Each structure stands twice: as C-alpha cells, then as structure tokens.
SEKE-398805 format. One line per 5 residues: number of its first residue (from 1); their letters; for each residue x, y, z of N, C-alpha, C. Coordinates in Angstrom, 1 decimal, padded with zeros to 4 digits, m for minus. Layout:
<sites>
NUM = A = X/Y/Z/X/Y/Z/X/Y/Z ~ ...
</sites>
This chain:
<sites>
1 = XXXXX = 007.8/m008.3/m003.2/006.4/m008.5/m003.1/005.9/m008.4/m004.5 ~ 004.9/m009.2/m004.9/004.3/m009.1/m006.2/002.8/m008.8/m006.0 ~ 002.2/m008.5/m007.2/000.8/m008.0/m007.1/m000.1/m009.1/m006.7 ~ 000.2/m010.4/m007.0/m000.7/m011.5/m006.6/m000.8/m011.6/m005.1 ~ 000.4/m011.5/m004.4/000.4/m011.5/m002.9/m000.5/m010.4/m002.4
6 = XXXXX = m000.5/m009.2/m003.0/m001.2/m008.1/m002.5/m002.7/m008.3/m002.7 ~ m003.1/m008.9/m003.8/m004.5/m009.1/m004.2/m005.2/m010.1/m003.2 ~ m004.4/m010.9/m002.5/m004.9/m011.9/m001.6/m005.2/m011.2/m000.2 ~ m004.7/m010.0/000.0/m004.8/m009.4/001.3/m006.1/m008.5/001.4 ~ m006.5/m008.2/002.6/m007.7/m007.4/002.7/m007.3/m005.9/002.6
11 = XXXXX = m008.3/m005.1/002.4/m008.0/m003.6/002.3/m007.3/m003.1/003.5 ~ m007.7/m003.6/004.7/m007.1/m003.1/006.0/m005.7/m003.5/006.0 ~ m005.3/m004.7/005.6/m004.0/m005.2/005.6/m003.1/m004.4/004.6 ~ m003.7/m004.0/003.5/m003.0/m003.2/002.5/m002.7/m001.8/003.0 ~ m003.7/m001.2/003.7/m003.5/000.1/004.3/m002.4/000.1/005.3
16 = XXXXX = m002.4/m001.0/006.2/m001.3/m001.1/007.2/000.1/m001.2/006.5 ~ 000.1/m002.0/005.4/001.4/m002.2/004.7/001.8/m000.9/004.0 ~ 000.8/m000.1/003.5/001.1/001.2/002.9/001.7/002.1/003.9 ~ 001.2/002.2/005.1/001.8/003.0/006.2/003.2/002.6/006.5 ~ 003.4/001.3/006.6/004.8/000.8/006.9/005.8/001.2/005.8
21 = XXXXX = 005.3/001.0/004.5/006.2/001.4/003.4/006.5/002.9/003.3 ~ 005.5/003.7/003.6/005.7/005.1/003.6/006.7/005.5/004.7 ~ 006.6/004.9/005.9/007.6/005.2/007.0/009.0/004.8/006.5 ~ 009.1/003.6/005.9/010.4/003.2/005.4/010.9/004.1/004.4 ~ 010.1/004.6/003.5/010.5/005.6/002.5/011.0/006.9/003.1
26 = XXXXX = 010.3/007.3/004.1/010.8/008.5/004.9/012.1/008.3/005.5 ~ 012.3/007.1/006.1/013.6/006.8/006.8/014.7/006.8/005.8 ~ 014.4/006.2/004.6/015.4/006.1/003.6/015.8/007.5/003.0 ~ 014.8/008.4/002.9/015.1/009.7/002.4/016.0/010.5/003.5 ~ 015.6/010.2/004.7/016.4/010.9/005.8/017.8/010.4/005.8
31 = XXXXX = 018.0/009.1/005.6/019.4/008.5/005.6/020.2/009.0/004.4 ~ 019.5/009.2/003.3/020.2/009.7/002.1/020.6/011.2/002.3 ~ 019.8/012.0/003.0/020.1/013.4/003.2/021.3/013.5/004.2 ~ 021.4/012.6/005.1/022.5/012.6/006.0/023.7/011.9/005.6 ~ 023.6/011.3/004.4/024.8/010.5/003.8/025.0/009.2/004.4
36 = XXXXX = 024.0/008.6/005.1/024.1/007.3/005.7/023.5/006.1/004.9 ~ 022.9/006.5/003.8/022.2/005.4/003.0/023.3/004.6/002.2 ~ 023.2/003.3/002.4/024.2/002.4/001.8/023.6/001.8/000.5 ~ 022.3/001.3/000.6/021.7/000.6/m000.5/020.7/001.6/m001.2 ~ 021.2/002.3/m002.2/020.3/003.3/m002.8/019.2/002.7/m003.7
41 = XXXXX = 019.4/001.4/m004.1/018.4/000.7/m004.9/017.1/000.5/m004.0 ~ 017.3/000.4/m002.7/016.1/000.1/m001.9/015.0/001.2/m002.0 ~ 015.5/002.5/m002.2/014.5/003.5/m002.4/013.6/003.3/m003.6 ~ 014.1/002.8/m004.6/013.3/002.5/m005.8/012.4/001.4/m005.6 ~ 012.8/000.3/m004.9/012.0/m000.8/m004.6/010.8/m000.4/m003.7
46 = XXXXX = 011.1/000.4/m002.7/010.0/000.8/m001.8/009.0/001.7/m002.5 ~ 009.5/002.6/m003.4/008.6/003.5/m004.1/007.7/002.7/m005.0 ~ 008.2/001.7/m005.6/007.4/000.8/m006.5/006.4/000.0/m005.7 ~ 006.8/m000.5/m004.5/005.9/m001.3/m003.7/004.8/m000.4/m003.2 ~ 005.0/000.9/m002.9/004.0/001.8/m002.6/003.0/001.9/m003.7
51 = XXXXX = 003.5/002.1/m004.9/002.6/002.2/m006.1/001.8/000.9/m006.3 ~ 002.4/m000.3/m006.1/001.7/m001.5/m006.2/000.5/m001.6/m005.2 ~ 000.8/m001.2/m004.0/m000.2/m001.3/m003.0/m001.4/m000.3/m003.3 ~ m001.0/000.9/m003.7/m002.0/001.9/m004.1/m002.9/001.3/m005.3 ~ m002.2/000.7/m006.3/m002.9/000.2/m007.4/m003.9/m000.9/m007.0
56 = XXXXX = m003.5/m001.8/m006.2/m004.4/m002.9/m005.7/m005.5/m002.3/m004.9 ~ m005.2/m001.4/m004.0/m006.3/m000.7/m003.2/m007.4/m000.1/m004.1 ~ m006.9/000.6/m005.2/m007.8/001.3/m006.1/m008.6/000.2/m006.9 ~ m008.0/m000.9/m007.3/m008.7/m001.9/m008.0/m009.8/m002.5/m007.1 ~ m009.5/m002.8/m005.8/m010.4/m003.3/m004.9/m011.6/m002.4/m004.7
61 = XXXXX = m011.3/m001.1/m004.6/m012.3/m000.1/m004.4/m013.3/000.0/m005.6 ~ m012.7/000.0/m006.8/m013.5/000.0/m008.0/m014.3/m001.3/m008.1 ~ m013.8/m002.4/m007.8/m014.5/m003.7/m007.8/m015.7/m003.6/m006.8 ~ m015.4/m003.1/m005.6/m016.5/m003.0/m004.7/m017.6/m002.1/m005.1 ~ m017.2/m001.0/m005.8/m018.2/000.0/m006.2/m019.0/m000.6/m007.4
66 = XXXXX = m018.4/m001.4/m008.2/m019.1/m002.0/m009.3/m020.1/m003.1/m008.8 ~ m019.7/m003.8/m007.8/m020.6/m004.8/m007.2/m021.8/m004.1/m006.5 ~ m021.5/m003.0/m005.8/m022.5/m002.3/m005.1/m023.5/m001.6/m006.0 ~ m023.0/m001.1/m007.1/m023.8/m000.4/m008.1/m024.7/m001.3/m008.9 ~ m024.3/m002.6/m009.0/m025.0/m003.5/m009.9/m026.2/m004.1/m009.2
</sites>
C-alpha cells in the first residue's frame, strides 16, 4: 500500500484499516513468540503500514482543523 492510496480513503476507512493492521501485528507477534512465524519481513511491512495510516490520518485532521479555523 502506498500513501496515495491512503489519501484517497475517508478517515473512517483509514481507522478501520488501522484496526485491521494492529490485529495483524498482534497475530504476527504472537506467532513469533511461539516460533511459528515464517515470514519475518511481514512484521516490518505491517509496522510501516500502521505508521503510514497514522500519518495520513494526522494530515487529514490537521487539514480539517486548518479549514475549520480559517
């Protein structure tokens, strides 16, 4: 997923995606702890996707505040 795809989504869609990514991150951590994780690179990808979603959400919030304040 890239930032442009995320910018096209609504804040509600982004929050739903954030919840799904955090669940996946939890499951990956659980698999790693039990020795069942096969693709360790997936943890890094999910962590970065969470950061991307948070960044876009913050940008949209700041943009909305700027429009509301003007």
